[in-house]
N, C-alpha and C positions, 0 to 999 in steps of 0.2 A: 605485481598485479593484484588488485583487490579480490577477495572471495566473492563469488556470485551466488544468487539464489533466484528462484522463480517467483514471480508476483503476478497476481491477477486482480482486476476489479470486475466483479460480477454484478449485473443488475437483473431484474426479472426478465427483461427483454433480450439481453445478449451478454456476451463477454465484452465488456467495454475496453479493457486493456489486458494484454498478456505479454510478458516479456521477461528477460533476464536482467536483474538489477544488482547493484552493489549496496544500496541503502534505501531506506524509507524514513520519512518523517511524517508521523500520523497524528491527527488531532484526536486525542483521547477525551474522556469525560472530565478529567481534571488537568488538562494541559497536553502539550505535544510530547511525544516520545519517539525514539528512534529504534529501528530494527536493522540489524546487520546479518550477514550470513552466519549460519550455525547458532542462531538465537535460540534460547530455551523455549520449549513449547509454551504457547500463550493464546488465550482468548480474551479479547478486550472490546469493550463497547466504545463507540465514537458518537459524539453529538454532531459531527459533520464539521466541515470547514475546508481548509486548504491542505491537500496531501502532496508532499514533494517526493519524487523518486530520482535517483541517480542511476541511469542505465549503464550497462556494461561498456558502452562507448564513452562514458563519462559525461554524457549530455544530461542536463537536469530537465525534468518535466514537472509541471504543476497541474493539479486537478482540483476542481471544486466538487466536493462530495457531500452527499446528504448523510444523515445519521445512519449508522450501520454497525457491523461487527467485523473485527479483524481476527483471523486465525493464523497462527504461525506454528508449523509443525514440519519436521524433517526437511529443513532447508527450502521450504515453500511457504509463501504467505498469500492469503486470499482475503480480500475485502468485499463483504456483501453489503449492498446498499440499493436503495431505490433510485437514487439520482447521482449522476456523475457527468461532468463536462470538463473539457480541457481549458486551461487558462493560458492565454497567449502572452 
């Protein structure tokens, strides 16, 4: 079984997403990058775009996110943004 970590997408209005995931693919300022469990501490800016997560159940989910900041620390990742919506 893959290692898991907590992930949240937070907007000023609410917690848009919160769950246990195995991986993230995040749109950074200079291209996409991945995050797995036990990733080194990181703070990164994002210009927005498509964010992909793989949940603990192995289901993939896609979100369209606005510009924001990703923080990874102690097996937890938080993406702060003003805009987020699921992609069906």
